[in-house]
C-alpha positions as protocol buffer text, in pm:
chain_id: "A"
residue {
  index: 1
  type: MET
  ca { x: -18 y: 3 z: -9 }
}
residue {
  index: 2
  type: GLY
  ca { x: 117 y: 323 z: -59 }
}
residue {
  index: 3
  type: LYS
  ca { x: 100 y: 631 z: 121 }
}
residue {
  index: 4
  type: LYS
  ca { x: -277 y: 816 z: 175 }
}
residue {
  index: 5
  type: ALA
  ca { x: -343 y: 1113 z: -52 }
}
residue {
  index: 6
  type: SER
  ca { x: -423 y: 1417 z: 140 }
}
residue {
  index: 7
  type: THR
  ca { x: -737 y: 1621 z: 87 }
}
residue {
  index: 8
  type: ASP
  ca { x: -749 y: 1884 z: 308 }
}
residue {
  index: 9
  type: LYS
  ca { x: -495 y: 2193 z: 250 }
}
residue {
  index: 10
  type: LYS
  ca { x: -412 y: 2232 z: 604 }
}
residue {
  index: 11
  type: PRO
  ca { x: -21 y: 2332 z: 601 }
}
residue {
  index: 12
  type: PHE
  ca { x: 185 y: 2065 z: 794 }
}
residue {
  index: 13
  type: GLY
  ca { x: -156 y: 1924 z: 917 }
}
residue {
  index: 14
  type: PHE
  ca { x: -174 y: 2092 z: 1225 }
}
residue {
  index: 15
  type: GLY
  ca { x: -506 y: 2139 z: 1233 }
}
residue {
  index: 16
  type: ASN
  ca { x: -685 y: 2520 z: 1200 }
}
residue {
  index: 17
  type: THR
  ca { x: -360 y: 2722 z: 1228 }
}
residue {
  index: 18
  type: SER
  ca { x: -540 y: 3017 z: 1090 }
}
residue {
  index: 19
  type: ARG
  ca { x: -723 y: 3058 z: 1414 }
}
residue {
  index: 20
  type: ARG
  ca { x: -420 y: 3000 z: 1622 }
}
residue {
  index: 21
  type: PHE
  ca { x: -183 y: 3206 z: 1481 }
}
residue {
  index: 22
  type: THR
  ca { x: -350 y: 3523 z: 1380 }
}
residue {
  index: 23
  type: MET
  ca { x: -382 y: 3847 z: 1579 }
}
residue {
  index: 24
  type: SER
  ca { x: -554 y: 4148 z: 1425 }
}
residue {
  index: 25
  type: THR
  ca { x: -281 y: 4475 z: 1380 }
}
residue {
  index: 26
  type: ARG
  ca { x: -513 y: 4642 z: 1629 }
}
residue {
  index: 27
  type: LYS
  ca { x: -461 y: 4412 z: 1901 }
}
residue {
  index: 28
  type: VAL
  ca { x: -48 y: 4384 z: 1849 }
}
residue {
  index: 29
  type: LYS
  ca { x: -42 y: 4772 z: 1842 }
}
residue {
  index: 30
  type: GLY
  ca { x: -214 y: 4764 z: 2180 }
}
residue {
  index: 31
  type: SER
  ca { x: -1 y: 4529 z: 2340 }
}
residue {
  index: 32
  type: ILE
  ca { x: 318 y: 4643 z: 2250 }
}
residue {
  index: 33
  type: ALA
  ca { x: 149 y: 5038 z: 2344 }
}
residue {
  index: 34
  type: LYS
  ca { x: 108 y: 4846 z: 2712 }
}
residue {
  index: 35
  type: ASP
  ca { x: 416 y: 4741 z: 2711 }
}
residue {
  index: 36
  type: ARG
  ca { x: 592 y: 5059 z: 2594 }
}
residue {
  index: 37
  type: PHE
  ca { x: 397 y: 5255 z: 2866 }
}
residue {
  index: 38
  type: ALA
  ca { x: 519 y: 5015 z: 3147 }
}
residue {
  index: 39
  type: PHE
  ca { x: 849 y: 5044 z: 3031 }
}
residue {
  index: 40
  type: ASP
  ca { x: 851 y: 5441 z: 3037 }
}
residue {
  index: 41
  type: GLN
  ca { x: 693 y: 5438 z: 3356 }
}
residue {
  index: 42
  type: ALA
  ca { x: 960 y: 5157 z: 3535 }
}
residue {
  index: 43
  type: MET
  ca { x: 1264 y: 5357 z: 3352 }
}
residue {
  index: 44
  type: LYS
  ca { x: 1102 y: 5690 z: 3506 }
}
residue {
  index: 45
  type: GLY
  ca { x: 1111 y: 5512 z: 3864 }
}
residue {
  index: 46
  type: ASN
  ca { x: 755 y: 5504 z: 3927 }
}
residue {
  index: 47
  type: ASP
  ca { x: 532 y: 5192 z: 4029 }
}
residue {
  index: 48
  type: CYS
  ca { x: 338 y: 5078 z: 3751 }
}
residue {
  index: 49
  type: ALA
  ca { x: 76 y: 4830 z: 3859 }
}
residue {
  index: 50
  type: LYS
  ca { x: -189 y: 4643 z: 3586 }
}
residue {
  index: 51
  type: ILE
  ca { x: -542 y: 4650 z: 3643 }
}
residue {
  index: 52
  type: ARG
  ca { x: -773 y: 4478 z: 3480 }
}
residue {
  index: 53
  type: LYS
  ca { x: -1129 y: 4691 z: 3531 }
}
residue {
  index: 54
  type: GLY
  ca { x: -1139 y: 5087 z: 3446 }
}
residue {
  index: 55
  type: GLY
  ca { x: -796 y: 5097 z: 3331 }
}
residue {
  index: 56
  type: ASP
  ca { x: -498 y: 4968 z: 3207 }
}
residue {
  index: 57
  type: PHE
  ca { x: -261 y: 5087 z: 3470 }
}
residue {
  index: 58
  type: VAL
  ca { x: -182 y: 5248 z: 3812 }
}
residue {
  index: 59
  type: VAL
  ca { x: 73 y: 5449 z: 3848 }
}
residue {
  index: 60
  type: GLN
  ca { x: 211 y: 5590 z: 4168 }
}
residue {
  index: 61
  type: GLU
  ca { x: 493 y: 5852 z: 4103 }
}
residue {
  index: 62
  type: ARG
  ca { x: 831 y: 5810 z: 4295 }
}
residue {
  index: 63
  type: ASP
  ca { x: 1115 y: 6093 z: 4376 }
}
residue {
  index: 64
  type: PHE
  ca { x: 1454 y: 6039 z: 4341 }
}
residue {
  index: 65
  type: PHE
  ca { x: 1448 y: 5858 z: 4690 }
}
residue {
  index: 66
  type: GLY
  ca { x: 1167 y: 5630 z: 4654 }
}
residue {
  index: 67
  type: ASN
  ca { x: 915 y: 5847 z: 4828 }
}
residue {
  index: 68
  type: GLU
  ca { x: 577 y: 5857 z: 4735 }
}
residue {
  index: 69
  type: ILE
  ca { x: 430 y: 6175 z: 4515 }
}
residue {
  index: 70
  type: GLY
  ca { x: 87 y: 6253 z: 4515 }
}
residue {
  index: 71
  type: LYS
  ca { x: -207 y: 5988 z: 4462 }
}
residue {
  index: 72
  type: PRO
  ca { x: -187 y: 5719 z: 4246 }
}
residue {
  index: 73
  type: THR
  ca { x: -331 y: 5761 z: 3891 }
}
residue {
  index: 74
  type: VAL
  ca { x: -525 y: 5572 z: 3683 }
}
residue {
  index: 75
  type: TYR
  ca { x: -375 y: 5569 z: 3304 }
}
residue {
  index: 76
  type: GLU
  ca { x: -565 y: 5416 z: 2957 }
}
residue {
  index: 77
  type: VAL
  ca { x: -315 y: 5348 z: 2716 }
}
residue {
  index: 78
  type: LYS
  ca { x: -462 y: 5384 z: 2375 }
}
residue {
  index: 79
  type: THR
  ca { x: -316 y: 5390 z: 2013 }
}
residue {
  index: 80
  type: GLY
  ca { x: -398 y: 5655 z: 1710 }
}
residue {
  index: 81
  type: ASN
  ca { x: -743 y: 5806 z: 1750 }
}
residue {
  index: 82
  type: SER
  ca { x: -942 y: 5508 z: 1897 }
}
residue {
  index: 83
  type: LYS
  ca { x: -1195 y: 5616 z: 2180 }
}
residue {
  index: 84
  type: LEU
  ca { x: -1273 y: 5564 z: 2525 }
}
residue {
  index: 85
  type: THR
  ca { x: -1547 y: 5294 z: 2604 }
}
residue {
  index: 86
  type: GLU
  ca { x: -1858 y: 5400 z: 2765 }
}
residue {
  index: 87
  type: ALA
  ca { x: -1737 y: 5246 z: 3056 }
}
residue {
  index: 88
  type: GLN
  ca { x: -1401 y: 5403 z: 3032 }
}
residue {
  index: 89
  type: GLU
  ca { x: -1584 y: 5744 z: 3026 }
}
residue {
  index: 90
  type: LYS
  ca { x: -1784 y: 5645 z: 3349 }
}
residue {
  index: 91
  type: ARG
  ca { x: -1439 y: 5606 z: 3555 }
}
residue {
  index: 92
  type: LYS
  ca { x: -1293 y: 5906 z: 3364 }
}
residue {
  index: 93
  type: ARG
  ca { x: -1625 y: 6143 z: 3537 }
}
residue {
  index: 94
  type: GLN
  ca { x: -1597 y: 5937 z: 3857 }
}
residue {
  index: 95
  type: LEU
  ca { x: -1176 y: 6010 z: 3936 }
}
residue {
  index: 96
  type: GLY
  ca { x: -1196 y: 6298 z: 3749 }
}
residue {
  index: 97
  type: ARG
  ca { x: -891 y: 6475 z: 3558 }
}
residue {
  index: 98
  type: ASP
  ca { x: -587 y: 6468 z: 3829 }
}
residue {
  index: 99
  type: ARG
  ca { x: -671 y: 6094 z: 3863 }
}
residue {
  index: 100
  type: TYR
  ca { x: -738 y: 5939 z: 3510 }
}
residue {
  index: 101
  type: LYS
  ca { x: -529 y: 5992 z: 3268 }
}
residue {
  index: 102
  type: VAL
  ca { x: -525 y: 5888 z: 2893 }
}
residue {
  index: 103
  type: VAL
  ca { x: -178 y: 5810 z: 2711 }
}
residue {
  index: 104
  type: ARG
  ca { x: -164 y: 5787 z: 2315 }
}
residue {
  index: 105
  type: TYR
  ca { x: 116 y: 5620 z: 2126 }
}
């Protein structure tokens, strides 16, 4: 008996590769922007903690000696001209201008 002829068009026979390996460019740009923001805050010496709800990061500014400056601030990282969602707008109104900031990359 010879080799079985493959009728499916899947490369390398790995199943559904299109679903596994594709990530939209918007999501990739967003994740790169978030990593860049976290790196920038670390280089400034600030504490940067990722949060799940109401924003991307909570940043506590620190001075040269490690003392806290001001109150923790919630930062939302956006790319291009993307808009805030309704939940993000609500959170922005709750916290006010001083404690909620939008950073664009």
